[in-house]
ZAMITI-227422 format. One line per field, with one value per residue (C-alpha): residue in one letter; chain; x negated, y, z. Coordinates in steps of 0.05 Angstrom, whole numbers, plus 5000, padded with zeros to 4 digits. Last residue first. Layout:
BEGIN
mise <- A;... .
palo <- A;... .
X <- X;... .
Y <- Y;... .
Z <- Z;... .
This chain:
BEGIN
mise <- P;A;R;R;L;E;A;S;P;Y;K;I;Q;A;R;Y;K;S;V;T;R;R;A;V;V;V;G;E;R;A;L;K;S;A;L;T;V;D;S;L;P;A;K;P;N;E;E;E;I;M;E;Q;I;L;A;R;V;A;V;A;S;C;T;G;G;S;S;T;A;L;E;R;S;F;F;H;K;F;E;Y;I;G;R;P;S;A;L;Y;K;N;S;T;A;R;S;V;T;S;E;H;L;G;L;E;D;A;I;E;S;L;M;L;P;R;L;A;I;E;G;Y;D;F;F;T;Q;Q;R;A;V;I;A;Q;A;V;R;Q;I;T;T;S;R;Q;E;L;S;R;M;L;W;R;A;E;Q;L;A;Q;A;M;L;S;R;G;N;Y;R;T;E;K;F;V;Q;A;Y;A;T;N;L;R;A;Q;P;I;A;S;D;N;G;I;A;V;W;A;K;G;V;K;R;V;I;V;D;P;V;V;Y;C;S;P;D;V;A;S;Y;R;G;G;P;R;P;D;L;S;R;I;L;A;C;A;Q;Q;L;D;Q;S;A;C;D;L;V;R;A;L;G;P;Y;D;C;R;G;L;R;D;L;H;G;T;V;I;R;L;A;L;A;R;G;A;T;D;E;P;L;A;N;L;Q;L;T;L;C;E;S;L;N;R;A;G;L;G;P;T;G;I;Q;Q;V;L;H;L;V;I;E;W;E;S;D;Q;P;P;P;S;F;Q;S;A;D;A;L;D;S;F;P;I;R;L;Y;G;D;D;D;L;A;E;I;I;Y;Q;A;L;T;Y;D;R;E;S;L;K;Y;A;C;A;D;A;L;L;S;E;K;F;S;T;E;S;R;A;W;Q;G;V;D;P;D;S;S;D;A;N;R;S;V;P;Y;D;G;S;Y;G;S;P;A;D;A;E;I;H;Q;T;A;P;M;P;E;Q;E;D;R;S;S;S;A;P;Q;L;S;A;R;E;H;E;S;D;P;T;S;A;I;A;D;A;T;A;S;S;D;E;Q;E;E;L;F;P;N;N;A;I;A;E;A;V;E;R;S;F;D;L;T;S;M;Q;L;L;K;V;S;Q;Q;L;R;P;T;L;T;T;Q;Q;R;T;Q;L;E;F;S;I;Q;A;V;E;H;R;G;I;F;S;V;N;A;H;V;R;L;L;Y;E;L;L;M .
palo <- A;A;A;A;A;A;A;A;A;A;A;A;A;A;A;A;A;A;A;A;A;A;A;A;A;A;A;A;A;A;A;A;A;A;A;A;A;A;A;A;A;A;A;A;A;A;A;A;A;A;A;A;A;A;A;A;A;A;A;A;A;A;A;A;A;A;A;A;A;A;A;A;A;A;A;A;A;A;A;A;A;A;A;A;A;A;A;A;A;A;A;A;A;A;A;A;A;A;A;A;A;A;A;A;A;A;A;A;A;A;A;A;A;A;A;A;A;A;A;A;A;A;A;A;A;A;A;A;A;A;A;A;A;A;A;A;A;A;A;A;A;A;A;A;A;A;A;A;A;A;A;A;A;A;A;A;A;A;A;A;A;A;A;A;A;A;A;A;A;A;A;A;A;A;A;A;A;A;A;A;A;A;A;A;A;A;A;A;A;A;A;A;A;A;A;A;A;A;A;A;A;A;A;A;A;A;A;A;A;A;A;A;A;A;A;A;A;A;A;A;A;A;A;A;A;A;A;A;A;A;A;A;A;A;A;A;A;A;A;A;A;A;A;A;A;A;A;A;A;A;A;A;A;A;A;A;A;A;A;A;A;A;A;A;A;A;A;A;A;A;A;A;A;A;A;A;A;A;A;A;A;A;A;A;A;A;A;A;A;A;A;A;A;A;A;A;A;A;A;A;A;A;A;A;A;A;A;A;A;A;A;A;A;A;A;A;A;A;A;A;A;A;A;A;A;A;A;A;A;A;A;A;A;A;A;A;A;A;A;A;A;A;A;A;A;A;A;A;A;A;A;A;A;A;A;A;A;A;A;A;A;A;A;A;A;A;A;A;A;A;A;A;A;A;A;A;A;A;A;A;A;A;A;A;A;A;A;A;A;A;A;A;A;A;A;A;A;A;A;A;A;A;A;A;A;A;A;A;A;A;A;A;A;A;A;A;A;A;A;A;A;A;A;A;A;A;A;A;A;A;A;A;A;A;A;A;A;A;A;A;A;A;A;A;A;A;A;A;A;A;A;A;A;A;A;A;A;A;A;A;A;A;A;A;A;A;A;A;A;A;A;A;A;A;A;A;A;A;A;A;A;A;A;A;A;A;A;A;A;A;A;A;A;A;A;A;A;A;A;A;A;A;A;A;A .
X <- 5486;5489;5452;5494;5495;5419;5411;5453;5526;5550;5603;5581;5567;5530;5482;5471;5453;5406;5372;5362;5333;5284;5260;5274;5229;5266;5219;5247;5187;5206;5277;5249;5207;5267;5309;5253;5251;5328;5325;5342;5382;5348;5403;5451;5397;5405;5444;5501;5451;5410;5472;5497;5430;5429;5499;5479;5420;5466;5512;5452;5438;5374;5316;5254;5180;5164;5163;5236;5266;5336;5393;5455;5521;5579;5618;5658;5681;5730;5765;5763;5816;5791;5739;5786;5794;5842;5820;5834;5840;5842;5787;5754;5788;5776;5702;5699;5731;5682;5624;5649;5666;5626;5641;5569;5546;5603;5592;5518;5533;5578;5519;5508;5463;5477;5519;5488;5490;5562;5588;5557;5599;5641;5580;5538;5584;5576;5558;5615;5663;5647;5654;5720;5746;5726;5759;5823;5827;5817;5869;5922;5911;5912;5977;6010;5984;6012;6079;6078;6063;6120;6168;6142;6156;6226;6239;6212;6256;6316;6303;6293;6358;6402;6434;6459;6438;6442;6410;6342;6375;6416;6353;6315;6373;6375;6299;6296;6221;6193;6174;6149;6142;6074;6051;6074;6021;5964;5910;5863;5789;5743;5693;5650;5635;5701;5751;5743;5796;5795;5863;5872;5909;5913;5971;5943;5990;5975;6045;6073;6040;6017;6045;5996;6001;5926;5918;5960;5904;5857;5798;5795;5748;5685;5643;5664;5640;5573;5567;5580;5527;5475;5489;5480;5413;5391;5403;5454;5454;5515;5484;5414;5435;5481;5426;5378;5433;5449;5479;5514;5582;5563;5548;5616;5650;5623;5683;5738;5704;5639;5669;5714;5654;5618;5677;5685;5611;5624;5698;5717;5777;5808;5819;5882;5850;5795;5847;5884;5819;5799;5864;5861;5792;5812;5871;5945;5952;6017;5985;5919;5937;5984;6055;6098;6052;6040;6115;6128;6075;6109;6176;6145;6108;6171;6206;6148;6150;6223;6282;6338;6400;6438;6400;6408;6400;6327;6311;6265;6191;6166;6167;6132;6071;6057;5993;6021;5970;5983;5934;5993;6023;6069;6130;6180;6157;6164;6233;6257;6229;6269;6332;6318;6309;6376;6414;6387;6334;6337;6276;6279;6303;6235;6202;6244;6229;6155;6155;6194;6142;6085;6111;6141;6132;6188;6173;6181;6168;6234;6274;6259;6305;6285;6336;6350;6396;6425;6357;6352;6286;6256;6188;6177;6110;6062;6009;6041;6006;6037;6025;6093;6089;6097;6072;6103;6086;6139;6150;6083;6045;6104;6091;6018;6017;5947;5924;5980;6000;6021;5994;5984;5985;5930;5952;5963;6038;6032;5987;6030;6093;6061;6048;6117;6154;6184;6259;6268;6211;6242;6310;6281;6244;6307;6347;6300;6261;6277;6237;6256;6283;6255;6290;6337;6278;6291;6300;6246;6197;6212;6200;6135;6110;6132;6094;6032;6033;6036;5982;5935;5931;5866;5888;5958;5931;5877;5928;5977;5923;5902;5974;5982;5918;5855;5818;5743;5713;5662;5637;5635;5616;5632;5596;5621;5569;5604;5647;5591;5547;5603;5610;5535;5538;5598;5562;5499;5541;5575;5509;5480;5540;5533;5459;5474;5524;5475;5422;5471;5490 .
Y <- 6799;6860;6923;6986;7003;7000;7040;7098;7106;7132;7186;7227;7285;7239;7218;7292;7309;7249;7266;7337;7309;7269;7330;7342;7343;7319;7294;7223;7198;7250;7222;7153;7179;7216;7151;7113;7163;7160;7085;7039;6977;6909;6857;6898;6905;6975;6993;7030;7066;7090;7115;7152;7186;7206;7235;7274;7302;7322;7358;7395;7423;7415;7462;7465;7469;7397;7376;7397;7455;7452;7497;7515;7489;7524;7473;7448;7520;7513;7456;7391;7345;7282;7259;7268;7340;7379;7446;7474;7542;7548;7601;7609;7674;7704;7690;7717;7782;7785;7779;7840;7828;7840;7770;7747;7784;7757;7686;7689;7723;7666;7619;7555;7494;7445;7383;7325;7273;7291;7266;7251;7287;7333;7350;7363;7420;7456;7526;7531;7500;7553;7611;7581;7577;7649;7675;7636;7657;7730;7728;7694;7744;7804;7780;7769;7836;7872;7839;7856;7929;7933;7903;7951;8010;7985;7977;8047;8076;8040;8073;8141;8135;8131;8199;8183;8191;8131;8122;8096;8050;8017;8008;7976;7930;7906;7900;7850;7846;7775;7718;7647;7604;7570;7501;7507;7559;7510;7553;7516;7508;7483;7426;7425;7374;7381;7405;7368;7384;7419;7437;7500;7521;7450;7434;7399;7363;7383;7410;7340;7316;7245;7196;7162;7087;7074;7113;7063;7012;7061;7019;6982;6922;6917;6942;6882;6834;6869;6863;6788;6778;6819;6779;6713;6738;6763;6694;6687;6688;6734;6777;6776;6787;6843;6877;6873;6902;6962;7002;7046;7029;6956;6959;6990;6936;6882;6844;6832;6863;6825;6756;6762;6779;6716;6673;6709;6707;6671;6663;6589;6608;6648;6722;6745;6733;6783;6836;6826;6829;6894;6927;6897;6925;6993;7001;6989;6952;6959;6955;6916;6866;6899;6888;6829;6799;6860;6874;6803;6811;6876;6839;6787;6839;6881;6820;6808;6880;6871;6899;6932;6888;6919;6967;7042;7054;7033;7095;7078;7076;7105;7040;7003;7048;7096;7088;7041;7048;7053;7111;7159;7141;7083;7101;7091;7020;7003;7034;6998;6931;6939;6952;6891;6849;6873;6863;6792;6778;6734;6762;6796;6861;6867;6874;6935;6966;6953;6986;7046;7054;7045;7105;7099;7158;7175;7207;7278;7291;7289;7284;7357;7376;7440;7498;7527;7472;7482;7473;7404;7371;7427;7409;7387;7403;7346;7376;7413;7379;7401;7471;7481;7523;7598;7608;7661;7724;7777;7851;7873;7868;7902;7964;7978;7972;7976;7908;7873;7808;7753;7698;7625;7573;7522;7455;7401;7396;7385;7325;7296;7308;7275;7213;7214;7224;7294;7300;7320;7371;7404;7406;7439;7490;7507;7511;7564;7552;7601;7662;7681;7751;7816;7884;7864;7854;7809;7740;7751;7775;7713;7667;7703;7695;7622;7607;7643;7603;7538;7560;7582;7656;7696;7731;7749;7787;7823;7846;7869;7908;7940;7963;7989;8030;8005;8054;8061;8106;8161;8201;8273;8298;8364;8377;8401;8438;8505;8501;8474;8532;8579;8547;8552;8625;8637;8604;8646;8709;8692;8678;8743;8781;8749;8767;8838;8844;8817;8867;8924;8903 .
Z <- 6695;6649;6668;6657;6732;6736;6672;6699;6681;6613;6612;6551;6599;6647;6592;6575;6647;6654;6588;6613;6677;6635;6597;6524;6462;6400;6345;6340;6380;6433;6434;6447;6505;6535;6529;6564;6621;6626;6632;6575;6591;6594;6601;6559;6504;6476;6412;6448;6492;6433;6396;6457;6466;6393;6398;6461;6422;6364;6413;6442;6372;6334;6321;6277;6296;6278;6352;6358;6398;6425;6401;6439;6413;6381;6339;6398;6410;6351;6387;6350;6320;6287;6236;6177;6201;6244;6272;6341;6375;6451;6449;6381;6360;6430;6425;6354;6379;6437;6387;6350;6277;6213;6187;6182;6244;6286;6261;6279;6346;6367;6364;6324;6330;6273;6282;6243;6300;6314;6247;6179;6126;6170;6211;6149;6127;6193;6169;6118;6169;6220;6170;6146;6217;6232;6169;6181;6254;6234;6178;6221;6277;6230;6198;6265;6291;6230;6240;6314;6300;6251;6302;6355;6309;6295;6370;6383;6328;6359;6426;6393;6352;6414;6401;6331;6258;6212;6143;6166;6217;6162;6120;6179;6194;6122;6119;6177;6185;6180;6224;6210;6272;6280;6262;6189;6175;6184;6151;6105;6122;6067;6061;5999;5945;5907;5957;6022;6073;6141;6170;6211;6274;6302;6350;6411;6460;6531;6544;6531;6596;6583;6633;6679;6669;6666;6731;6771;6773;6808;6833;6766;6766;6724;6782;6823;6769;6766;6841;6837;6783;6821;6884;6846;6819;6888;6918;6974;7049;7053;7108;7079;7007;7028;7069;7010;6964;7007;6950;7003;6972;6971;7045;7059;7018;7064;7091;7040;6979;6990;7005;6944;6901;6925;6903;6836;6816;6750;6736;6747;6790;6734;6752;6788;6855;6836;6820;6884;6924;6890;6911;6981;6992;6964;7011;7016;6950;6912;6843;6842;6788;6738;6762;6780;6833;6876;6877;6902;6957;6977;6984;7030;7071;7080;7109;7156;7178;7200;7161;7202;7209;7177;7133;7123;7198;7193;7152;7095;7078;7143;7184;7128;7132;7073;7033;6981;6925;6850;6838;6826;6893;6908;6951;6895;6886;6960;6966;6903;6928;6993;6952;6910;6973;7001;6936;6932;6882;6821;6785;6717;6750;6785;6717;6701;6769;6759;6690;6716;6772;6722;6683;6614;6567;6518;6452;6426;6352;6313;6377;6391;6334;6300;6300;6231;6206;6136;6103;6133;6148;6189;6218;6289;6320;6336;6291;6235;6177;6113;6088;6056;5993;5983;6054;6099;6135;6127;6116;6142;6075;6041;6084;6070;5994;5966;5990;5952;5984;5937;5981;5968;6024;6017;5991;6045;6036;5961;5969;6023;5982;5922;5963;5993;5927;5917;5913;5986;5981;5921;5954;6016;5973;5935;5999;6025;6088;6143;6164;6234;6245;6272;6271;6328;6376;6436;6404;6351;6405;6447;6388;6373;6444;6447;6382;6408;6472;6432;6383;6438;6454;6447;6384;6410;6470;6430;6378;6432;6468;6402;6390;6461;6452;6485;6529;6524;6577;6569;6629;6651;6719;6753;6819;6886;6928;6919;6981;7025;7005;7023;7091;7103;7084;7128;7186;7173;7169;7234;7269;7242;7269;7337;7339;7320;7376;7427;7403;7409;7478 .
């Protein structure tokens, strides 16, 4: 009995010991984690926004915060602009905005962000023409886009059609898809009860034939074969290869899609030269005739953040302040708030603090974009003088090291940001291109190599186009060593087909 009791006690002690070990097996761990403050989160959010999104964000902040107000043009400035000749106005509008900011005074720097003189080019944004009107008129910059359906309906009105035929034409035109095809059967175009008597398929065919004649050739086709046939029929009868091309698109389009040229020559019983001529004619046709009428989405308009101009012998970047809304702190409200004492003061204090944070973020965003743009322009001077072929390889880390910024900050400052120059409007990221080695030991940018390939293709003999192997050999003679598959990739990026498809008849 004593032995059994001792064994039970030992078992209990062992259990308790194991339990105690389980209790003290938990470990304490420490780790570091970076957490952005609300102010830094706001700065990062504003920096990576495009100009259009940034403008909406600032406008929303002005509408919701009583301590913020939009900076309006003074009447004196408006009168000065109105009395300035056009040429002088253009020169004055492109001058860099001056700043009277004092680095030693923290608060005045956040009062407002405005240019002492208008900075001209505002992209497609409206600019205020009347000092008495604070809201810009969309009609100053918006324009109407005409779709191919509207164009067809307008052309149909020129024909003497009965009310019934015009209604049928309306149903057909409205049923066309974005490519210009009619992919809906006649029975599904309209409810038969809307017509008396209901239209027959033959009646639909007659009206469809009219629609196909009044628009761009190919519109209103029900399949690719009919689309290409309509375009070929619209060509003059003496067009070289037209008859053979009609035979191909009406009965042997599948063979052409497989590039089965020997089979086509055998089935059509024609010479290889005539077949090549007919195939080249077919490739020149438009398989999506409705695409050329696609309306441009106004939201895709680009508003440049900076303007590049030549000052002396150097290109410089000038901030486009007129493209964004100008905001400032309402000092009158801030002073009234300072002198009041009431229970809701904490809410107003938070709104005032948010207004000050926003003003500092606006200034910081403008300064960062301006610095990054100027650093890019300073390194790409030859691009603005000679074009794509002179673009230097550039990395985000180079700009970050030069400006003392983090690489992620530079990445945000270049995303969805654009600059306007005499050579066109470019995204900031266009100037960052990886480097390729040259036989001389130097480097060149991938953009420059694409420009060289494009130049070689444009100067080639159309009857003997350059293959990718030949292009790689020519680039090697120029000192640029690239593989054939790299040439093929760059050729596809600049939207040039292969040598066989570029060959002229």
